[in-house]
C-alpha positions as CSV (number, residue, x, y, z in Angstrom):
1,M,19.5,28.4,37.5
2,D,20.1,26.6,34.3
3,E,17.4,24.3,33.0
4,V,19.8,21.4,32.8
5,A,20.9,22.0,36.4
6,E,17.2,22.1,37.5
7,A,16.6,18.8,35.7
8,V,19.6,17.3,37.5
9,E,18.4,18.5,40.9
10,K,14.9,17.1,40.2
11,T,16.4,13.8,39.2
12,K,18.4,13.7,42.4
13,R,15.3,14.2,44.6
14,E,13.4,11.6,42.7
15,W,16.2,9.1,43.0
16,E,16.5,9.6,46.7
17,D,12.7,9.1,47.2
18,A,12.7,6.0,45.1
19,Y,15.7,4.7,46.9
20,E,14.1,5.1,50.3
21,K,10.9,3.4,49.1
22,T,12.8,0.5,47.6
23,I,14.7,0.1,50.8
24,G,11.4,-0.1,52.7
25,H,10.1,-2.8,50.3
26,I,13.2,-4.8,50.7
27,M,13.0,-4.6,54.5
28,A,9.4,-5.7,54.3
29,I,10.4,-8.7,52.2
30,Q,13.1,-9.6,54.7
31,E,10.6,-9.5,57.6
32,Y,7.9,-11.4,55.6
33,G,6.8,-14.7,57.1
34,R,8.0,-14.2,60.7
35,S,5.7,-16.2,63.0
36,R,3.8,-14.4,65.7
37,R,2.4,-16.1,68.6
38,G,-0.8,-15.2,70.3
39,G,-3.1,-15.9,67.3
40,D,-2.0,-12.9,65.1
41,D,-2.7,-13.7,61.5
42,E,-1.0,-12.3,58.4
43,G,-4.0,-11.9,56.3
44,G,-3.8,-8.2,56.2
45,K,-0.2,-8.1,55.2
46,I,0.9,-7.5,51.6
47,S,1.8,-10.7,49.8
48,L,5.4,-11.5,49.0
49,Q,4.7,-11.3,45.3
50,R,3.3,-7.9,45.7
51,L,6.3,-6.7,47.7
52,N,8.7,-8.1,45.1
53,G,6.8,-6.3,42.4
54,L,7.0,-3.0,44.2
55,A,10.7,-3.6,44.8
56,Q,11.3,-4.4,41.1
57,D,9.3,-1.3,40.1
58,G,11.6,0.8,42.4
59,L,14.7,-0.7,40.9
60,S,13.4,0.0,37.4
61,L,12.7,3.6,38.4
62,L,16.2,4.0,39.9
63,D,17.7,2.6,36.7
64,S,15.7,5.1,34.5
65,L,16.8,8.0,36.8
66,Q,20.4,6.9,36.5
67,F,20.0,6.9,32.7
68,N,18.5,10.4,32.8
69,L,21.5,11.7,34.9
70,D,23.9,10.1,32.5
71,L,22.3,12.0,29.7
72,L,22.1,15.3,31.6
73,A,25.6,15.3,33.1
74,P,27.5,16.2,29.9
75,Q,25.1,19.1,29.3
76,L,25.9,20.9,32.6
77,P,27.4,24.4,32.1
78,S,30.7,23.9,34.1
79,D,33.3,21.1,34.2
80,D,33.0,20.9,38.0
81,Q,29.3,20.2,37.8
82,V,29.9,17.6,35.2
83,Q,32.5,15.9,37.3
84,S,30.3,16.0,40.4
85,A,27.4,14.5,38.4
86,Q,29.6,11.7,37.1
87,T,30.8,11.0,40.7
88,L,27.2,11.0,41.9
89,L,26.2,8.6,39.0
90,D,29.0,6.2,40.0
91,S,27.7,6.2,43.6
92,W,24.2,5.6,42.4
93,K,25.3,2.6,40.4
94,N,27.0,1.1,43.5
95,R,24.0,1.7,45.6
96,Y,21.8,0.2,42.9
97,N,23.9,-2.9,42.7
98,S,23.8,-3.3,46.5
99,L,20.0,-2.9,46.4
100,R,19.7,-5.8,44.0
101,I,21.9,-8.0,46.2
102,N,19.9,-7.0,49.3
103,L,16.7,-7.9,47.4
104,R,18.0,-11.3,46.6
105,N,19.1,-11.9,50.2
106,A,15.7,-10.6,51.5
107,N,13.9,-13.1,49.3
108,L,16.0,-15.9,50.7
109,Q,15.3,-14.7,54.2
110,A,11.6,-14.5,53.5
111,K,11.6,-18.1,52.3
112,D,13.4,-19.2,55.4
113,N,10.9,-17.3,57.5
114,I,8.0,-18.9,55.7
115,R,9.5,-22.3,56.3
116,K,10.0,-21.6,60.0
117,A,6.5,-20.3,60.3
118,A,5.1,-23.4,58.7
119,Q,7.2,-25.6,61.1
120,E,5.8,-23.7,64.1
121,E,2.2,-24.0,62.8
122,R,2.7,-27.8,62.3
123,E,4.0,-28.1,65.8
124,L,1.1,-26.1,67.2
125,L,-1.4,-28.2,65.3
126,L,0.1,-31.5,66.5
127,G,0.4,-30.3,70.1
128,G,-2.4,-30.3,72.6
129,G,-4.1,-27.6,74.6
130,T,-6.4,-24.7,74.0
131,E,-4.0,-22.8,71.8
132,S,-3.8,-25.8,69.4
133,T,-7.6,-26.0,69.2
134,V,-7.9,-22.3,68.5
135,R,-5.2,-22.6,65.8
136,R,-7.0,-25.5,64.1
137,R,-10.3,-23.6,64.0
138,N,-8.5,-20.6,62.6
139,L,-6.9,-22.7,60.0
140,Q,-10.2,-24.3,59.1
141,T,-11.8,-20.9,58.8
142,K,-8.9,-19.7,56.7
143,A,-9.1,-22.8,54.5
144,G,-12.8,-22.2,53.9
145,M,-12.2,-18.5,53.1
146,T,-9.3,-19.5,51.0
147,S,-11.3,-22.0,49.0
148,A,-14.1,-19.4,48.5
149,A,-11.6,-16.8,47.5
150,E,-10.1,-19.3,45.0
151,G,-13.5,-20.0,43.6
152,I,-14.2,-16.3,43.1
153,T,-10.8,-15.8,41.7
154,E,-11.3,-18.6,39.2
155,S,-14.7,-17.2,38.2
156,L,-13.2,-13.8,37.8
157,R,-10.3,-15.3,35.7
158,R,-12.8,-17.0,33.4
159,S,-14.8,-13.8,33.1
160,R,-11.6,-11.9,32.3
161,Q,-10.6,-14.5,29.7
162,L,-14.0,-14.3,28.0
163,M,-13.8,-10.5,28.0
164,V,-10.3,-10.7,26.5
165,Q,-11.5,-13.1,23.8
166,E,-14.5,-10.8,23.1
167,V,-12.2,-7.8,22.9
168,E,-9.8,-9.7,20.5
169,R,-12.8,-10.7,18.4
170,S,-14.0,-7.1,18.3
171,T,-10.6,-5.9,17.4
172,N,-10.3,-8.5,14.6
173,T,-13.7,-7.5,13.3
174,L,-12.7,-3.8,13.3
175,M,-9.5,-4.6,11.5
176,T,-11.5,-6.6,8.9
177,F,-13.9,-3.7,8.5
178,E,-11.0,-1.3,8.0
179,E,-9.4,-3.7,5.4
180,S,-12.8,-4.0,3.6
181,T,-13.1,-0.2,3.7
182,G,-9.7,0.2,2.2
183,V,-10.4,-2.4,-0.5
184,L,-13.7,-0.6,-1.4
185,K,-12.0,2.7,-1.6
186,K,-9.4,1.3,-3.8
187,A,-12.0,-0.4,-6.0
188,E,-13.9,2.9,-6.2
189,S,-10.8,4.8,-7.3
190,E,-10.0,2.2,-9.9
191,Y,-13.7,2.3,-11.1
192,K,-13.4,6.1,-11.5
193,G,-10.2,5.7,-13.5
194,H,-11.8,3.0,-15.6
195,R,-14.9,5.1,-16.1
196,S,-12.9,8.0,-17.5
197,L,-11.0,5.6,-19.7
198,L,-14.3,4.1,-20.9
199,S,-15.6,7.6,-21.7
200,R,-12.5,8.4,-23.7
201,T,-12.7,5.1,-25.5
202,R,-16.4,5.8,-26.3
203,N,-15.5,9.2,-27.7
204,L,-12.7,7.6,-29.8
205,L,-15.0,5.0,-31.1
206,S,-17.6,7.6,-32.1
207,T,-14.8,9.6,-33.9
208,M,-13.7,6.4,-35.6
209,Q,-17.2,5.6,-36.8
210,R,-17.7,9.1,-38.2
211,Q,-14.3,8.9,-39.9
212,D,-15.3,5.4,-41.3
213,V,-18.5,6.9,-42.8
214,I,-16.5,9.8,-44.3
215,D,-14.0,7.4,-45.7
216,R,-16.7,5.3,-47.3
217,L,-18.3,8.4,-48.8
218,I,-14.9,9.5,-50.2
219,L,-14.3,6.0,-51.7
220,V,-17.8,5.9,-53.3
221,V,-17.4,9.4,-54.8
222,G,-13.9,8.6,-56.0
223,F,-15.1,5.3,-57.5
224,L,-17.9,7.1,-59.3
225,L,-15.6,9.8,-60.6
226,F,-13.1,7.2,-61.8
227,S,-15.9,5.2,-63.5
228,C,-17.1,8.4,-65.2
229,A,-13.6,9.2,-66.4
230,V,-13.2,5.6,-67.7
231,L,-16.5,5.8,-69.5
232,Y,-15.6,9.1,-71.0
233,V,-12.2,7.9,-72.2
234,V,-13.8,4.7,-73.6
235,S,-16.6,6.7,-75.3
236,K,-14.1,9.1,-76.9
237,R,-11.9,6.2,-78.1
238,I,-14.9,4.6,-79.7
239,G,-15.9,7.8,-81.5
240,I,-12.4,8.4,-82.8
241,L,-12.3,4.9,-84.2
242,K,-15.6,5.4,-86.0
243,L,-14.4,8.7,-87.4
244,Q,-11.1,7.0,-88.6
245,R,-13.0,4.3,-90.3
246,M,-15.3,6.8,-92.0
247,A,-12.3,8.9,-93.2
248,T,-10.6,5.8,-94.5
249,A,-13.8,4.8,-96.3
250,A,-14.1,8.3,-97.8
251,I,-10.5,8.2,-99.0
252,K,-11.0,4.9,-100.6
253,A,-14.1,6.1,-102.3
254,A,-12.3,9.2,-103.6
255,G,-9.5,7.1,-104.9
256,M,-11.9,4.8,-106.7
257,A,-13.7,7.8,-108.2
258,G,-10.3,9.3,-109.5
259,K,-9.4,6.1,-111.1
260,A,-12.7,5.9,-112.9
261,A,-12.3,9.5,-114.2
262,N,-8.8,8.7,-115.5
263,G,-10.1,5.8,-117.4
264,A,-12.7,8.0,-119.2
265,G,-10.3,10.9,-120.3
266,G,-7.2,11.1,-122.7
267,V,-3.7,9.9,-122.0
268,G,-2.2,13.3,-121.5
269,D,-5.0,14.5,-119.5
270,G,-5.0,11.3,-117.7
271,M,-1.3,11.8,-116.9
272,H,-1.9,15.4,-116.0
273,L,-4.9,14.5,-113.9
274,G,-3.0,11.6,-112.5
275,K,-0.3,14.0,-111.4
276,L,-2.9,16.4,-110.2
277,D,-4.7,13.6,-108.4
278,G,-1.5,12.3,-107.0
279,N,-0.7,15.7,-105.6
280,A,-4.3,16.3,-104.5
281,V,-4.8,13.2,-102.6
282,P,-2.1,13.8,-100.1
283,N,-3.4,17.3,-99.5
284,V,-6.8,15.8,-98.7
285,I,-5.6,12.9,-96.6
286,N,-2.9,14.7,-94.6
287,P,-5.2,17.1,-92.7
288,Q,-7.5,14.2,-91.7
289,E,-4.7,12.1,-90.4
290,Q,-3.4,15.2,-88.6
291,R,-6.8,15.7,-86.9
292,M,-6.9,12.0,-86.0
293,H,-3.5,12.2,-84.4
294,D,-4.5,15.3,-82.5
295,E,-7.7,13.8,-81.3
296,L,-5.9,10.6,-80.2
């Protein structure tokens, strides 16, 4: 058999079982509160709230099974099976709606039964006879037991409330611890990132300090070399000027000596010497000037 068909068959069986149980709960609700003579009490019976809870659970289960069948029906292998499943689903919906109506009517009937039972109890209590006396004693016993049960229930309710508060406080504490752990992990990761950044920054600062020292040394050496060059140029300029002054003084002395010799000799000789001297002086002066210009 196909897996989908098996799932459909299983859903059908579960739906039928849940339907029968829900019908039983609804019938119990409908019979709830009927008075019984002869001193029978209803203390061992299930409460109306419990019966309604069971019936509502059954209706919820039936609704979920209908939803499952609605999902599985289109997946069946043949069209006939799909059509049969759709027809079955429609019948389930009708039966489900009738169950809800029956549950509402059963609750109305239960309320009417409870009201009638209370009226009968009141008539028995107000009447005379042994049965009335026994009923009063039973009611007194029930009242004492009810009050004790209410006290225990209230104590249990307070204990449960305290436990719920403690659980909530513990949950909040755990959540706070988890948030703190997350913050610490985040801070640790950020610290690791900053630590690597700081180490890189420290290395860069060390490199910059070394480069600064090297730059200072280069500047000092360059300044010394520049000073030496300036001193050398200045010293050379001062030496050339002294040499120029000495050459000028020598030329002037030679000129004065030539003039004195011309004054002591004859006119012809003087003229000839004058010519010779005129031609000789440039030959003496020109090489010195040439050397001065070369040195400059």
